SERO-4910 file (N, C-alpha, C, O; in steps of 0.05 Angstrom, whole numbers):
BEGIN
 pado doro    nc1    nc2    nc3   cac1   cac2   cac3    cc1    cc2    cc3    oc1    oc2    oc3
  Unk    A   -672    349    422   -644    361    434   -623    338    425   -609    338    405
  Unk    A   -625    320    443   -599    300    449   -600    292    430   -580    300    419
  Unk    A   -618    273    408   -605    263    390   -597    276    367   -585    263    349
  Unk    A   -604    299    365   -591    322    339   -554    324    356   -534    317    344
  Unk    A   -555    338    390   -535    341    391   -514    310    394   -490    309    396
  Unk    A   -536    282    393   -509    259    383   -504    262    351   -483    263    339
  Unk    A   -517    263    347   -510    269    308   -484    286    305   -464    279    293
  Unk    A   -488    311    317   -469    328    310   -439    319    322   -418    324    310
  Unk    A   -440    312    337   -413    298    348   -414    277    335   -390    272    337
  Unk    A   -420    261    323   -414    236    311   -404    239    290   -385    225    283
  Unk    A   -416    258    274   -409    275    259   -379    282    252   -366    271    234
  Unk    A   -369    308    275   -343    318    283   -330    283    284   -315    278    266
  Unk    A   -336    264    302   -312    247    311   -315    232    280   -292    226    272
  Unk    A   -333    225    263   -320    217    234   -305    239    227   -282    233    232
  Unk    A   -307    263    218   -299    277    196   -264    274    206   -245    267    192
  Unk    A   -263    284    241   -240    281    246   -219    254    243   -195    253    243
  Unk    A   -239    232    242   -220    216    233   -214    206    205   -201    185    200
  Unk    A   -222    221    189   -217    222    157   -201    240    146   -208    264    143
  Unk    A   -182    231    138   -166    253    134   -169    273    112   -186    267     96
  Unk    A   -160    289    109   -172    314     96   -168    308     66   -149    292     60
  Unk    A   -181    318     48   -183    311     20   -153    323      2   -147    316    -21
  Unk    A   -143    337     17   -112    341      1    -90    333     15    -69    345     14
  Unk    A    -94    305     35    -69    298     37    -57    282     31    -79    270     26
  Unk    A    -39    264     25    -22    259      6    -28    220      4    -37    208     23
  Unk    A    -23    212    -13    -29    187    -17     -1    174    -20     19    185    -29
  Unk    A     -4    149    -10     29    129    -25     31    136    -51     50    152    -56
  Unk    A     19    130    -69     21    141    -97     33    166   -100     51    169   -116
  Unk    A     22    185    -86     31    214    -86     64    215    -71     83    227    -80
  Unk    A     65    196    -44     93    197    -42    114    189    -57    137    196    -56
  Unk    A     97    168    -74    117    146    -85    143    166   -109    167    170   -112
  Unk    A    107    177   -124    120    193   -150    139    213   -131    162    211   -139
  Unk    A    138    226   -116    157    252   -103    181    227    -93    204    235   -100
  Unk    A    182    212    -86    205    198    -81    217    198    -97    240    207    -91
  Unk    A    212    185   -135    218    183   -157    233    204   -171    249    202   -189
  Unk    A    219    236   -157    231    262   -175    254    255   -155    271    244   -169
  Unk    A    264    254   -126    277    267   -109    303    246   -116    326    254   -113
  Unk    A    296    215   -126    314    205   -141    324    204   -157    346    193   -158
  Unk    A    311    217   -179    319    225   -205    339    250   -205    352    256   -225
  Unk    A    341    268   -174    352    294   -179    380    284   -152    395    298   -138
  Unk    A    376    259   -155    410    240   -135    403    250   -104    422    248    -88
  Unk    A    376    262    -95    373    259    -59    362    228    -64    344    222    -80
  Unk    A    374    214    -50    372    184    -50    361    190    -18    337    188    -14
  Unk    A    374    195     -2    362    210     26    331    211     32    315    198     45
  Unk    A    332    239     12    305    252     11    284    219      0    263    214     11
  Unk    A    290    210    -12    269    194    -37    264    172    -19    242    160    -18
  Unk    A    289    165      0    280    141     26    260    151     45    246    133     53
  Unk    A    254    178     58    234    183     66    204    193     51    181    201     56
  Unk    A    217    189     36    174    193     16    173    172      6    153    168     -8
  Unk    A    197    145      7    195    112      4    169    105     29    146     96     29
  Unk    A    194    116     55    188    112     77    151    114     85    139     93     93
  Unk    A    136    138     82    112    150     84     99    141     72     76    139     81
  Unk    A    104    128     38     88    111     18     78     94     36     57    100     47
  Unk    A     93     69     44    104     39     57     73     52     78     50     48     72
  Unk    A     83     68    101     77     63    125     47     74    116     31     65    133
  Unk    A     32     90     96      9     97     84     -6     69     73    -30     66     78
  Unk    A      5     54     63      2     30     51     20     -2     49     25    -16     29
  Unk    A     26     -7     74     47    -32     73     50    -49     57     69    -64     59
  Unk    A     25    -52     30     34    -78      9     37    -59    -15     25    -64    -36
  Unk    A     48    -41    -12     58    -18    -40     84    -33    -56    101    -16    -60
  Unk    A     90    -53    -65    106    -70    -68    129    -49    -80    153    -46    -73
  Unk    A    111    -35   -102    137    -12   -126    163     11   -100    187     16    -98
  Unk    A    128     20    -79    156     32    -61    174     20    -41    193     33    -31
  Unk    A    168     -4    -34    190    -23    -25    210    -23    -48    230    -13    -39
  Unk    A    213    -28    -74    231    -39    -88    248    -11    -94    272    -13    -96
  Unk    A    238     12    -96    253     35   -105    265     44    -82    283     61    -84
  Unk    A    256     33    -52    266     41    -36    290     23    -35    305     35    -20
  Unk    A    300      2    -43    310    -11    -45    334     -8    -66    357    -15    -63
  Unk    A    320      5    -89    340     20   -102    355     49    -87    379     50    -91
  Unk    A    347     67    -75    357     76    -70    372     82    -40    382    102    -30
  Unk    A    370     50    -29    385     44    -17    409     33    -26    431     35    -15
  Unk    A    405     22    -46    434      0    -46    452     36    -67    475     43    -62
  Unk    A    444     44    -77    459     76    -91    469     82    -67    493     74    -63
  Unk    A    459     93    -49    475     99    -19    488     75     -9    507     81      6
  Unk    A    485     50    -11    513     31    -12    505     16     21    517      3     38
  Unk    A    475     29     16    470     -1     38    455    -16     27    431    -12     25
  Unk    A    474    -44     14    458    -70      6    439    -82     11    420    -85     -4
  Unk    A    443    -95     43    425   -111     61    411    -92     67    390   -104     67
  Unk    A    408    -74     72    369    -59     75    361    -63     49    340    -74     53
  Unk    A    365    -60     19    369    -56     -3    355    -80    -11    339    -78    -29
  Unk    A    359   -102     -1    360   -134     -2    338   -141     15    328   -163      9
  Unk    A    327   -130     35    305   -135     53    282   -118     40    260   -129     44
  Unk    A    283    -90     23    259    -83      8    250    -95    -11    227    -99    -18
  Unk    A    281   -106    -24    274   -123    -57    256   -151    -33    233   -160    -32
  Unk    A    267   -154    -26    248   -187     -4    224   -167     -1    206   -173    -16
  Unk    A    221   -152     12    184   -151     17    175   -138      0    158   -124     10
  Unk    A    178   -134    -24    164   -124    -55    158   -148    -65    136   -155    -72
  Unk    A    193   -172    -68    172   -192    -80    145   -204    -55    121   -206    -57
  Unk    A    161   -207    -36    137   -217    -11    108   -209    -22     90   -226    -26
  Unk    A    105   -184    -26     83   -175    -47     70   -183    -69     46   -183    -73
  Unk    A     90   -190    -85     79   -192   -114    111   -206   -123    133   -196   -129
  Unk    A    104   -230   -120    118   -251   -131    128   -258   -163    143   -274   -173
  Unk    A    117   -243   -168    117   -241   -203    127   -213   -210    124   -204   -232
  Unk    A    139   -198   -191    155   -180   -188    190   -183   -209    210   -187   -196
  Unk    A    191   -182   -233    213   -189   -242    242   -165   -239    265   -170   -235
  Unk    A    232   -144   -241    263   -129   -231    263   -121   -199    274   -101   -189
  Unk    A    252   -135   -190    253   -144   -153    281   -159   -148    301   -153   -135
  Unk    A    271   -186   -168    288   -202   -168    311   -195   -184    332   -198   -172
  Unk    A    311   -186   -208    333   -161   -222    354   -156   -201    375   -166   -194
  Unk    A    337   -135   -195    365   -116   -176    372   -129   -149    395   -125   -141
  Unk    A    353   -146   -132    364   -158   -111    384   -183   -114    401   -190    -97
  Unk    A    379   -194   -143    404   -206   -160    427   -188   -158    447   -190   -145
  Unk    A    419   -170   -173    450   -143   -173    467   -140   -148    491   -143   -144
  Unk    A    445   -132   -132    452   -129   -102    473   -157    -88    496   -154    -81
  Unk    A    460   -176    -88    473   -207    -82    502   -195    -89    517   -183    -72
  Unk    A    510   -201   -124    526   -189   -133    552   -173   -109    571   -181    -95
  Unk    A    543   -156   -113    559   -130    -94    571   -139    -77    595   -137    -76
  Unk    A    550   -157    -52    563   -166    -35    581   -196    -26    587   -206     -4
  Unk    A    585   -205    -64    595   -232    -68    586   -256    -70    599   -276    -75
  Unk    A    563   -254    -66    537   -281    -69    531   -279    -90    509   -270    -98
  Unk    A    549   -287   -105    544   -294   -142    525   -318   -144    505   -316   -159
  Unk    A    529   -340   -129    503   -359   -129    475   -356   -126    458   -369   -139
  Unk    A    470   -330   -103    452   -317    -91    439   -291   -122    417   -279   -125
  Unk    A    456   -292   -133    446   -267   -158    438   -280   -177    420   -271   -192
  Unk    A    453   -314   -184    451   -322   -210    426   -340   -208    417   -350   -228
  Unk    A    406   -346   -171    386   -356   -166    368   -328   -176    352   -329   -195
  Unk    A    372   -306   -163    350   -285   -175    352   -277   -200    333   -264   -208
  Unk    A    369   -280   -214    368   -269   -247    359   -292   -253    339   -289   -266
  Unk    A    366   -320   -249    346   -336   -264    313   -333   -256    300   -340   -275
  Unk    A    303   -327   -241    272   -317   -232    271   -293   -244    249   -285   -252
  Unk    A    293   -276   -246    287   -249   -271    279   -256   -295    262   -241   -304
  Unk    A    285   -273   -308    289   -280   -326    260   -299   -336    245   -296   -355
  Unk    A    260   -321   -312    252   -335   -328    208   -320   -323    188   -328   -333
  Unk    A    212   -301   -306    197   -273   -306    188   -256   -336    166   -251   -345
  Unk    A    214   -251   -345    213   -227   -365    235   -233   -382    256   -220   -380
  Unk    A    233   -254   -403    258   -268   -411    266   -247   -425    290   -244   -424
  Unk    A    253   -230   -441    276   -208   -461    289   -190   -448    287   -167   -457
  Unk    A    306   -194   -421    322   -166   -414    349   -175   -419    358   -193   -406
  Unk    A    361   -165   -435    387   -172   -442    402   -162   -413    417   -177   -401
  Unk    A    398   -139   -405    417   -137   -380    408   -164   -358    427   -169   -343
  Unk    A    394   -173   -356    391   -190   -331    409   -220   -349    417   -237   -332
  Unk    A    414   -226   -369    431   -239   -389    458   -240   -379    470   -260   -372
  Unk    A    468   -207   -379    491   -202   -387    500   -207   -354    516   -225   -349
  Unk    A    492   -194   -335    487   -199   -310    497   -218   -288    513   -218   -269
  Unk    A    477   -236   -301    474   -278   -292    508   -287   -314    526   -302   -307
  Unk    A    507   -274   -336    545   -280   -342    560   -273   -331    579   -288   -327
  Unk    A    561   -251   -322    577   -238   -300    586   -258   -283    610   -266   -280
  Unk    A    562   -266   -270    573   -285   -243    572   -304   -251    578   -318   -232
  Unk    A    569   -315   -267    576   -352   -276    614   -346   -284    631   -364   -281
  Unk    A    618   -317   -295    647   -329   -303    662   -317   -271    683   -326   -262
  Unk    A    648   -298   -259    658   -298   -223    658   -322   -209    676   -324   -192
  Unk    A    645   -341   -212    644   -374   -205    659   -392   -222    660   -416   -216
  Unk    A    672   -383   -244    693   -396   -262    681   -418   -282    693   -438   -288
  Unk    A    650   -411   -292    641   -419   -308    639   -401   -337    622   -385   -344
  Unk    A    669   -413   -356    655   -393   -380    644   -391   -391    631   -372   -399
  Unk    A    647   -425   -397    624   -436   -418    593   -413   -423    585   -399   -441
  Unk    A    585   -421   -390    556   -408   -381    558   -378   -391    542   -365   -405
  Unk    A    575   -373   -383    582   -343   -384    577   -334   -414    556   -322   -420
  Unk    A    592   -338   -428    587   -338   -453    561   -348   -471    553   -334   -490
  Unk    A    552   -370   -465    521   -381   -477    501   -350   -456    476   -350   -457
  Unk    A    514   -333   -443    490   -319   -433    493   -285   -444    476   -268   -446
  Unk    A    525   -286   -450    531   -265   -459    524   -260   -486    520   -237   -494
  Unk    A    520   -289   -507    506   -282   -532    480   -284   -530    470   -274   -550
  Unk    A    464   -294   -514    437   -280   -511    436   -260   -502    412   -255   -497
  Unk    A    449   -243   -495    441   -207   -479    452   -195   -509    447   -172   -514
  Unk    A    471   -213   -531    477   -194   -554    452   -198   -572    443   -180   -586
  Unk    A    440   -224   -570    426   -240   -587    392   -215   -584    381   -207   -605
  Unk    A    381   -209   -558    366   -193   -559    376   -160   -565    362   -144   -577
  Unk    A    395   -156   -556    402   -120   -561    433   -126   -576    453   -131   -562
  Unk    A    432   -124   -608    456   -127   -623    472   -103   -616    493   -104   -628
  Unk    A    468    -83   -602    476    -62   -607    490    -62   -569    495    -39   -563
  Unk    A    494    -77   -552    499    -86   -529    531    -76   -527    536    -79   -503
  Unk    A    542    -71   -534    572    -57   -520    588    -75   -504    606    -90   -511
  Unk    A    578    -69   -480    583    -85   -451    580   -113   -458    596   -130   -451
  Unk    A    562   -116   -470    562   -150   -471    581   -161   -492    592   -182   -485
  Unk    A    585   -151   -514    610   -156   -525    634   -162   -509    648   -183   -509
  Unk    A    637   -137   -495    658   -134   -485    663   -155   -470    682   -171   -474
  Unk    A    647   -156   -451    651   -184   -436    644   -200   -445    639   -215   -427
  Unk    A    638   -214   -469    638   -243   -474    664   -249   -485    672   -272   -488
  Unk    A    681   -219   -495    703   -222   -495    718   -229   -480    728   -250   -488
  Unk    A    731   -219   -449    744   -222   -429    738   -252   -423    757   -267   -417
  Unk    A    709   -265   -424    704   -295   -420    721   -310   -432    718   -334   -431
***
Protein backbone atom coordinates (compact mmCIF):
# COMPACT_ATOMS: atom_id res chain seq x y z
CA UNK A 1 0.00 0.00 0.00
CA UNK A 2 2.79 2.50 0.78
CA UNK A 3 4.43 1.91 -2.60
CA UNK A 4 1.12 2.45 -4.40
CA UNK A 5 0.45 5.60 -2.36
CA UNK A 6 3.90 6.97 -3.23
CA UNK A 7 3.31 6.29 -6.95
CA UNK A 8 -0.07 8.04 -6.89
CA UNK A 9 1.32 11.04 -5.00
CA UNK A 10 4.26 11.24 -7.40
CA UNK A 11 1.91 11.14 -10.39
CA UNK A 12 -0.29 13.85 -8.89
CA UNK A 13 2.76 16.02 -8.29
CA UNK A 14 4.07 15.47 -11.82
CA UNK A 15 0.72 16.27 -13.43
CA UNK A 16 0.38 19.42 -11.33
CA UNK A 17 3.74 20.64 -12.69
CA UNK A 18 2.89 19.94 -16.34
CA UNK A 19 0.84 22.69 -17.96
CA UNK A 20 -2.51 21.61 -19.34
CA UNK A 21 -2.62 20.59 -23.00
CA UNK A 22 -4.87 23.52 -23.82
CA UNK A 23 -2.41 26.09 -22.45
CA UNK A 24 -1.03 28.75 -24.75
CA UNK A 25 2.41 28.44 -26.27
CA UNK A 26 4.87 31.24 -26.92
CA UNK A 27 4.11 30.95 -30.62
CA UNK A 28 0.35 31.22 -30.08
CA UNK A 29 0.84 34.37 -27.98
CA UNK A 30 3.06 35.80 -30.72
CA UNK A 31 0.33 35.10 -33.29
CA UNK A 32 -2.28 36.72 -31.04
CA UNK A 33 0.02 39.71 -30.75
CA UNK A 34 0.34 39.94 -34.54
CA UNK A 35 -3.46 39.90 -34.85
CA UNK A 36 -3.83 42.69 -32.30
CA UNK A 37 -1.03 44.66 -33.96
CA UNK A 38 -2.82 44.39 -37.32
CA UNK A 39 -5.96 45.79 -35.66
CA UNK A 40 -4.04 48.73 -34.21
CA UNK A 41 -4.18 47.41 -30.63
CA UNK A 42 -0.48 47.94 -29.94
CA UNK A 43 -0.79 47.80 -26.15
CA UNK A 44 -2.71 44.52 -26.36
CA UNK A 45 -0.11 43.19 -28.79
CA UNK A 46 2.67 44.09 -26.35
CA UNK A 47 0.89 42.15 -23.60
CA UNK A 48 0.81 39.06 -25.84
CA UNK A 49 4.46 39.50 -26.85
CA UNK A 50 5.34 39.86 -23.15
CA UNK A 51 3.67 36.52 -22.47
CA UNK A 52 5.45 34.92 -25.45
CA UNK A 53 8.86 36.07 -24.18
CA UNK A 54 8.03 34.91 -20.65
CA UNK A 55 7.25 31.46 -22.00
CA UNK A 56 10.27 31.44 -24.31
CA UNK A 57 12.99 33.97 -23.41
CA UNK A 58 14.91 33.00 -26.59
CA UNK A 59 12.03 33.87 -28.99
CA UNK A 60 13.69 36.51 -31.16
CA UNK A 61 10.61 37.11 -33.30
CA UNK A 62 8.48 38.00 -30.27
CA UNK A 63 11.06 40.58 -29.11
CA UNK A 64 11.21 41.99 -32.65
CA UNK A 65 7.42 42.21 -32.87
CA UNK A 66 7.21 43.84 -29.45
CA UNK A 67 9.79 46.36 -30.66
CA UNK A 68 7.59 47.20 -33.64
CA UNK A 69 4.57 47.74 -31.38
CA UNK A 70 6.59 49.92 -29.00
CA UNK A 71 7.84 51.99 -31.94
CA UNK A 72 4.25 52.54 -33.12
CA UNK A 73 3.45 53.85 -29.63
CA UNK A 74 6.45 56.20 -29.75
CA UNK A 75 8.52 54.24 -27.22
CA UNK A 76 11.64 54.29 -29.39
CA UNK A 77 14.10 53.48 -26.62
CA UNK A 78 11.98 50.50 -25.55
CA UNK A 79 11.75 49.40 -29.17
CA UNK A 80 15.54 49.54 -29.55
CA UNK A 81 15.95 47.42 -26.41
CA UNK A 82 13.68 44.78 -27.93
CA UNK A 83 15.49 44.86 -31.29
CA UNK A 84 18.77 44.53 -29.37
CA UNK A 85 17.45 41.41 -27.64
CA UNK A 86 16.20 39.92 -30.93
CA UNK A 87 19.62 40.51 -32.51
CA UNK A 88 21.40 39.08 -29.46
CA UNK A 89 19.36 35.88 -29.89
CA UNK A 90 19.62 35.82 -33.70
CA UNK A 91 22.58 37.84 -35.04
CA UNK A 92 21.34 37.28 -38.62
CA UNK A 93 17.89 38.84 -38.08
CA UNK A 94 18.04 41.37 -40.94
CA UNK A 95 14.70 43.03 -40.24
CA UNK A 96 15.61 43.60 -36.59
CA UNK A 97 18.71 45.52 -37.77
CA UNK A 98 16.57 47.36 -40.31
CA UNK A 99 13.96 48.54 -37.82
CA UNK A 100 16.50 49.24 -35.11
CA UNK A 101 18.23 51.50 -37.63
CA UNK A 102 15.02 53.23 -38.64
CA UNK A 103 14.16 53.74 -34.97
CA UNK A 104 17.60 55.20 -34.29
CA UNK A 105 16.89 57.61 -37.13
CA UNK A 106 13.66 58.63 -35.41
CA UNK A 107 15.83 59.57 -32.42
CA UNK A 108 18.21 61.58 -34.63
CA UNK A 109 21.04 59.03 -34.47
CA UNK A 110 21.71 58.94 -38.21
CA UNK A 111 25.17 57.43 -37.83
CA UNK A 112 23.69 54.56 -35.81
CA UNK A 113 20.91 54.23 -38.35
CA UNK A 114 23.44 53.86 -41.16
CA UNK A 115 25.41 51.23 -39.22
CA UNK A 116 22.30 49.12 -38.67
CA UNK A 117 21.10 49.55 -42.24
CA UNK A 118 24.56 48.51 -43.48
CA UNK A 119 24.15 45.26 -41.54
CA UNK A 120 20.57 44.80 -42.74
CA UNK A 121 21.76 45.25 -46.33
CA UNK A 122 24.67 42.87 -45.78
CA UNK A 123 22.20 40.21 -44.60
CA UNK A 124 19.44 41.00 -47.09
CA UNK A 125 20.93 42.90 -50.03
CA UNK A 126 17.77 43.10 -52.13
CA UNK A 127 15.69 45.24 -49.76
CA UNK A 128 15.00 48.54 -51.55
CA UNK A 129 13.57 50.14 -48.39
CA UNK A 130 16.88 49.61 -46.60
CA UNK A 131 18.73 51.48 -49.35
CA UNK A 132 16.10 54.24 -49.36
CA UNK A 133 16.31 54.71 -45.61
CA UNK A 134 20.10 54.54 -45.55
CA UNK A 135 20.13 57.18 -48.30
CA UNK A 136 17.83 59.41 -46.26
CA UNK A 137 20.15 59.07 -43.25
CA UNK A 138 23.16 59.89 -45.43
CA UNK A 139 21.33 62.94 -46.73
CA UNK A 140 20.69 64.06 -43.12
CA UNK A 141 24.46 63.83 -42.58
CA UNK A 142 25.06 65.99 -45.68
CA UNK A 143 26.34 63.09 -47.82
CA UNK A 144 24.28 63.88 -50.92
CA UNK A 145 26.48 61.84 -53.25
CA UNK A 146 26.20 58.73 -51.06
CA UNK A 147 22.48 59.32 -50.67
CA UNK A 148 21.95 59.50 -54.44
CA UNK A 149 23.89 56.24 -54.92
CA UNK A 150 21.62 54.49 -52.41
CA UNK A 151 18.46 55.99 -53.92
CA UNK A 152 19.67 54.72 -57.31
CA UNK A 153 20.12 51.23 -55.85
CA UNK A 154 16.65 51.31 -54.30
CA UNK A 155 15.22 52.25 -57.71
CA UNK A 156 17.23 49.49 -59.45
CA UNK A 157 15.72 46.97 -57.04
CA UNK A 158 12.20 48.38 -57.40
CA UNK A 159 11.69 50.56 -60.50
CA UNK A 160 8.20 51.51 -59.25
CA UNK A 161 9.48 52.87 -55.94
CA UNK A 162 8.04 56.41 -56.19
CA UNK A 163 9.36 57.51 -52.79
CA UNK A 164 12.93 56.69 -53.82
CA UNK A 165 12.54 58.74 -57.04
CA UNK A 166 11.18 61.67 -55.03
CA UNK A 167 13.92 61.41 -52.42
CA UNK A 168 16.61 61.18 -55.09
CA UNK A 169 15.24 64.35 -56.65
CA UNK A 170 15.45 66.16 -53.32
CA UNK A 171 19.02 64.94 -52.79
